C-alpha positions in Angstrom: 12.7 0.7 -17.9 9.7 1.4 -20.2 6.8 -0.9 -19.0 4.4 -1.9 -21.2 1.1 -0.7 -20.4 -1.7 -3.2 -18.4 -5.4 -2.9 -19.7 -7.3 -2.7 -16.2 -10.9 -3.2 -16.0 -11.9 -1.3 -12.8 -15.8 -2.4 -13.1 -14.3 -6.3 -12.7 -16.0 -7.4 -9.4 -13.7 -9.5 -6.5 -15.7 -12.7 -7.2 -14.6 -12.7 -10.9 -11.2 -11.7 -10.2 -11.0 -14.5 -7.9 -12.2 -17.3 -10.3 -10.0 -15.7 -13.3 -7.4 -15.9 -10.8 -7.4 -18.9 -8.8 -7.7 -20.7 -12.2 -4.7 -19.1 -14.1 -2.4 -20.1 -10.5 -3.8 -23.7 -10.5 -2.8 -23.8 -14.4 0.9 -22.7 -13.5 1.0 -25.1 -10.9 -0.5 -27.9 -13.0 2.1 -27.4 -16.0 4.8 -27.9 -13.6 5.9 -24.7 -13.1 7.0 -25.1 -9.8 10.1 -24.3 -8.9 11.5 -25.9 -6.2 13.8 -23.7 -4.4 11.1 -21.4 -4.8 8.6 -22.6 -1.5 9.8 -24.1 1.7 8.1 -27.3 3.6 6.5 -26.8 6.9 9.7 -27.3 8.5 12.4 -26.0 6.6 13.7 -22.2 7.9 13.1 -19.7 5.2 15.6 -16.8 5.2 14.1 -13.2 5.5 15.3 -9.9 4.4 14.1 -6.5 5.7 14.5 -3.4 3.0 13.2 0.0 5.1 14.2 -0.3 8.7 11.7 2.3 9.7 8.9 1.6 12.5 6.3 0.0 9.8 9.3 -2.7 8.2 10.3 -3.0 12.0 7.0 -4.4 12.6 6.4 -6.3 9.3 9.8 -7.9 10.2 8.5 -9.1 14.2 4.9 -10.3 11.8 7.1 -12.6 9.7 9.3 -14.1 12.5 5.9 -14.4 14.5 4.6 -17.1 11.5 3.8 -20.6 12.1 7.3 -23.1 11.5 11.2 -21.7 11.6 12.2 -18.1 10.4 15.0 -16.3 10.5 16.0 -12.7 9.7 19.4 -12.6 7.8 20.0 -9.0 5.7 18.5 -5.9 6.3 19.0 -3.2 3.9 18.0 1.1 4.7 19.7 4.3 3.5 20.3 5.6 6.9 22.4 3.8 9.0 21.1 4.6 12.4 17.2 3.6 11.5 19.0 0.2 10.5 21.5 0.1 13.4 18.0 0.6 15.7 15.7 -1.7 14.3 18.1 -4.5 14.9 18.5 -3.7 18.1 14.9 -3.8 19.1 14.6 -7.0 16.8 17.8 -8.9 18.4 16.0 -8.0 21.6 12.5 -8.9 21.0 13.3 -12.6 18.9 16.8 -13.1 19.7 18.6 -16.4 17.7 15.8 -15.4 15.4 17.7 -12.7 14.3 20.9 -13.3 12.7 22.1 -10.2 10.7 26.4 -9.4 10.9 28.0 -6.5 9.6 28.7 -8.2 6.7 24.8 -8.6 6.0 23.7 -4.9 7.1 23.4 -2.8 3.5 23.6 0.8 3.8 22.2 2.8 0.5 20.1 3.3 -2.4 21.7 -0.2 -3.7 21.0 -1.9 -0.6 17.7 -3.3 -1.6 19.6 -5.5 -4.2 22.3 -6.4 -1.4 19.8 -7.8 1.0 17.6 -9.7 -1.7 20.9 -11.3 -3.1 21.3 -12.7 0.2 18.3 -14.7 0.6 17.5 -16.0 -3.3 16.6 -17.7 -4.4 13.2 -18.5 -2.4 13.3 -16.1 0.6 10.9 -13.7 2.1 11.7 -10.1 1.2 9.8 -7.4 3.1 9.7 -4.3 1.3 8.8 -1.3 3.5 10.6 2.1 1.8 8.9 5.1 0.2 6.4 3.8 -2.2 8.5 5.5 -4.8 11.1 2.7 -4.8 8.3 -0.2 -4.4 8.7 -1.2 -8.3 12.1 -1.1 -8.6 12.5 -3.6 -5.4 9.9 -5.7 -6.4 10.9 -6.2 -9.9 14.6 -7.0 -8.4 13.3 -9.3 -5.9 10.7 -11.2 -8.4 13.9 -11.7 -11.0 16.2 -13.4 -8.1 13.2 -15.5 -7.2 11.9 -14.3 -3.8 8.6 -14.6 -2.2 7.2 -10.8 -1.3 5.2 -8.5 1.4 5.7 -5.3 -0.2 4.2 -2.6 2.4 1.0 -0.3 1.6 1.4 2.0 -1.5 3.0 0.3 -4.4 3.7 3.1 -6.2 3.5 6.4 -6.8 2.2 7.1 -10.5 1.0 5.0 -12.9 3.8 4.1 -14.8 5.1 2.7 -10.9 1.5 0.8 -11.4 1.9 -0.8 -14.7 5.9 -2.1 -13.3 4.6 -3.7 -10.1 1.7 -5.1 -12.4 3.9 -6.6 -14.7 6.1 -7.9 -11.7 2.9 -9.7 -10.3 2.6 -11.1 -13.9 6.0 -12.5 -14.0 5.7 -13.8 -10.2 2.4 -16.0 -11.1 4.7 -17.8 -13.5 7.4 -18.5 -11.0 5.0 -19.8 -8.4 5.8 -16.6 -6.1 3.9 -15.6 -3.7 3.5 -11.5 -3.2 1.6 -10.2 0.1 0.2 -6.4 0.7 0.4 -4.3 3.4 -3.3 -3.5 2.9 -4.6 -5.4 6.1 -7.8 -3.9 6.6 -8.4 -7.3 4.1 -7.6 -9.8 6.9 -9.2 -8.1 9.6 -11.7 -10.7 10.2 -14.3 -8.3 12.0 -14.3 -6.2 9.1 -14.2 -9.5 6.6 -17.6 -10.7 7.9 -18.7 -7.0 7.6 -18.5 -6.8 3.8 -19.8 -10.4 3.3 -23.0 -9.1 5.2 -22.8 -6.3 3.1 -22.4 -8.4 -0.3 -25.1 -10.7 1.4 -27.2 -7.9 0.5 -27.9 -6.7 4.8 -28.1 -2.5 3.7 -29.5 -3.7 0.0 -28.0 -2.1 -3.1 -25.4 0.0 -2.0 -25.5 3.9 -3.7 -23.1 5.5 -1.9 -19.3 5.3 0.1 -17.8 7.8 2.6 -14.2 6.8 2.9 -12.5 9.7 5.8 -9.3 10.3 7.4 -8.9 13.7 9.8 -6.7 14.3 12.3 -3.7 16.3 14.0 -0.8 17.6 10.9 1.7 15.4 9.6 4.4 15.8 10.7 7.9 17.4 9.6 11.4 17.4 10.2 13.8 20.4 9.2 16.7 19.8 7.7 20.1 18.4 9.4 23.4 20.3 9.2 25.3 18.2 6.5 22.1 16.4 5.0 21.6 16.1 1.3 18.9 17.3 0.2 17.8 13.7 -1.3 18.5 12.7 2.6 16.2 15.1 3.6 13.4 14.6 1.3 13.4 11.2 2.1 13.4 11.2 5.7 10.7 13.1 5.5 8.8 11.3 2.6 5.2 11.5 3.7 5.9 15.4 2.4 7.1 14.7 -0.9 4.6 13.4 -3.9 7.4 11.9 -5.4 8.6 10.2 -3.0 5.0 8.7 -1.1 2.3 9.9 -3.9 0.6 12.1 -1.3 -1.6 12.0 1.2 -4.6 10.9 -0.5 -2.6 8.0 -1.7 0.1 6.8 1.3 -3.0 7.5 4.3 -6.1 7.5 2.8 -5.6 4.1 0.7 -7.0 1.7 3.2 -10.2 3.2 3.5 -10.4 4.1 -0.2 -9.7 0.7 -0.7 -12.3 -0.5 1.7 -15.4 1.3 0.1 -14.4 -0.2 -3.2 -14.1 -3.7 -1.3 -17.9 -2.8 -0.5 -18.9 -1.6 -3.9 -17.3 -4.7 -5.3 -16.0 -2.5 -7.7 -13.8 0.5 -8.7 -14.3 3.7 -9.9 -14.0 4.9 -13.4 -13.6 8.5 -13.2 -13.1 11.3 -10.2 -13.1 14.9 -9.7 -12.4 16.8 -6.8 -10.0 19.7 -4.9 -7.5 19.9 -2.0 -4.9 22.4 -0.9 -2.8 23.8 1.8 -4.9 25.8 4.1 -3.2 26.4 7.3 0.2 24.6 6.6 3.6 26.4 6.6 6.4 23.8 6.6 8.2 23.6 3.1 7.3 20.7 1.6 4.3 20.0 -1.2 2.1 18.5 1.5 -2.0 19.3 0.8 -3.5 19.6 4.0 -6.9 18.7 2.6 -8.7 16.6 0.1 -11.8 16.1 -1.0 -12.7 14.0 -4.4 -15.8 12.4 -5.4 -15.5 8.9 -7.1 -17.5 7.4 -10.0 -18.5 3.5 -10.6 -19.6 3.0 -13.7 -23.6 2.1 -12.1 -23.3 5.7 -11.9 -23.4 6.1 -7.5 -20.4 7.6 -6.0 -17.4 7.3 -3.3 -16.4 10.4 -1.8 -12.7 10.5 -0.1 -12.0 13.0 2.5 -8.7 13.7 4.1 -7.8 17.0 6.4 -5.1 17.2 8.8 -5.2 20.0 11.0 -5.1 21.2 14.0 -8.7 21.8 16.0 -10.6 20.3 13.3 -13.4 17.7 13.6 -11.8 14.0 13.5 -12.7 10.8 12.0 -11.4 8.1 10.6 -13.3 5.1 9.2 -16.1 4.5 6.4 -20.0 5.3 6.4 -21.2 3.2 3.7 -25.1 3.6 2.6 -27.9 1.5 1.0 -31.1 1.3 -0.2 -32.0 -0.4 3.4 -29.3 0.5 5.8 -26.0 1.9 6.3 -22.4 0.2 8.1 -19.9 2.0 9.6 -16.6 0.2 9.2 -13.2 0.6 8.0 -9.4 0.9 8.4 -9.7 3.1 12.2 -12.8 1.4 13.2 -12.4 -1.5 15.1 -15.8 -2.7 15.9 -18.0 -2.4 12.2 -21.2 -2.2 12.8 -24.5 -1.9 10.4 -27.7 -0.6 10.8 -31.4 -0.5 9.1 -31.9 3.1 7.8 -29.6 5.5 7.6 -28.8 6.9 11.2 -26.0 5.3 13.0 -27.8 5.0 16.6 -28.1 1.9 18.7 -31.6 1.7 18.5 -30.9 0.6 15.1 -28.0 -1.6 15.4 -28.9 -4.9 13.2 -25.2 -6.4 12.9 -22.2 -6.5 14.5 -19.2 -8.7 14.9 -19.5 -11.1 17.8 -16.1 -13.4 17.2 -12.6 -13.4 18.3 -10.6 -9.9 17.4 -7.6 -10.5 15.6 -4.4 -8.7 14.9 -4.6 -7.7 10.7 -1.0 -7.0 10.4 0.0 -10.6 12.2 -3.0 -12.1 9.4 -1.6 -10.9 6.7 1.9 -12.4 7.8 0.5 -15.8 8.4 -1.4 -16.2 5.0 1.3 -15.5 3.3 3.7 -17.8 4.9 1.0 -20.8 5.0 1.0 -20.3 1.5 4.7 -20.7 0.9 5.0 -23.3 2.9 2.2 -25.7 1.1 2.8 -23.7 -1.9 -0.7 -22.5 -2.3 -1.5 -19.8 -5.0 -0.9 -16.3 -3.4 -0.7 -13.8 -5.1 -2.3 -9.9 -4.2 -0.9 -7.6 -6.7 -3.9 -6.7 -9.2 -6.0 -5.4 -6.2 -3.2 -3.5 -3.8 -2.3 -2.4 -7.7 -6.0 -1.0 -8.4 -6.3 0.4 -5.0 -3.1 2.6 -5.4 -4.3 3.4 -8.5 -7.8 4.5 -7.0 -5.5 7.2 -4.3 -3.4 8.1 -7.4 -6.3 9.0 -9.5 -8.2 11.0 -6.3 -4.5 13.1 -6.6 -4.3 13.6 -10.4 -8.0 15.3 -10.2 -8.0 16.9 -7.2 -4.5 18.4 -7.7 -5.3 19.3 -11.5 -8.5 20.3 -10.7 -10.0 18.4 -13.8 -12.4 15.1 -13.9 -10.0 12.4 -14.8 -11.0 8.9 -16.2 -9.5 6.1 -14.7 -8.9 5.1 -18.3 -6.6 8.1 -19.0 -4.9 8.1 -15.2 -3.3 4.5 -15.6 -2.7 5.2 -19.2 -0.3 8.4 -18.5 3.2 8.2 -19.1 4.1 11.0 -16.3 6.6 9.4 -13.9 7.3 11.6 -10.9 10.6 10.2 -10.3 12.0 9.9 -13.8 15.6 8.0 -13.4 15.3 6.7 -10.0 17.0 3.5 -11.1 20.3 5.7 -10.5 19.7 7.8 -7.9 21.8 8.1 -5.3 21.7 9.9 -1.6 23.7 12.5 -3.6 21.7 13.0 -6.5 19.2 16.2 -6.8 15.7 14.6 -6.2 12.7 15.5 -8.9 11.9 18.7 -7.0 14.0 21.3 -5.4 13.6 24.2 -3.0 13.6 27.9 -4.5 15.7 30.8 -3.1 13.1 30.9 -0.1 13.5 27.1 0.5 9.7 26.2 -0.9 8.9 23.8 -2.7 6.5 23.7 -6.3 2.9 22.7 -4.4 0.7 21.3 -7.3 -1.9 24.4 -8.4 -5.8 23.0 -9.6 -6.2 24.3 -12.8 -2.8 24.7 -14.1 -0.9 21.8 -12.4 -0.5 18.9 -15.7 -0.9 15.3 -14.3 -1.5 13.6 -18.0 
């Protein structure tokens, strides 16, 4: 499928976006475009399908089943039968009668997502938690079938995939379907209030943002005897760029997104670097990234990711303004704001004092509440912008070039061409050489546009 290009305005503010989309969504409803079967009232049972039964998908299913009002998990799909079985066993033990997934609604294989979605369409909720390379394909089909969507991050691995999800999101609005995304930090109340403080000028004008994810190495599982190359790479989805889009996209996306949220803008360009300094596993994964993003007003965001043993570790964001700074973001459960630029107790001027919340649960609560009350709810554009920021950073670091948002968004380079036709026996987009090594991006040589 060749999706038409969607023009994005990376410098558009969050407030402008909310004004524009709320008006558009209201117009859809007033025009009588509400499909009677596309939403459920307070006491109606909402059917749920889970596509992607790993740890995050299983968690998402448990959270969806914990929302207000009756819900039932009725279908599941995964490319690995054992993963589906283990997920089902755990969910049934936890949620009991809310889990009703007999053998005939357990679907294994690349086309299982279609069968699971068909089992709840129209009006059901599909939880999409497969590796992000499959997200555009699955979102498109769910919208076509009239289902509401929860899509885990990330949302695509390349610009063509982002454009597909954006188009599907537009169709969902016209069909009165709700779409939530797995950028749960946007719904963590301590962070929400901290960002509101920054937008109200607590630290003055924001001049620099710093996003970090520094920890021990990403794991890797050796290829099992008899396993196809496709299955091996999907099993190790964090390790292959065509499957997860790289460490900076799939792992650092939350804190890049939070920085852009604080700044109330998306970057216009980026340059950076990265590579494999200590990693020896036979995969494509860079073990460090350092990307400098530029905003339209000349200020900058620096994103740093590293997964190595015996190194300094930090997971969070630092935001600096003309009058102070903030420590917040994914990995920081207790956001704080300080006068000046030293993060010291004596400089503390704000911290959250309310009750904590489980942001993973809140994102589902909001989605199901919107479905039951038929309220506008579509996080597609913001989520795609966050993913595009990660993709832009990868493109800049792996090519060694300065890349503009405009050029990155217009790129037609697909990391997994023909993905609609993949099977578990297909040859994946990358294969090992005679020594068992996979192609790794090389700054100065790798082409990304």
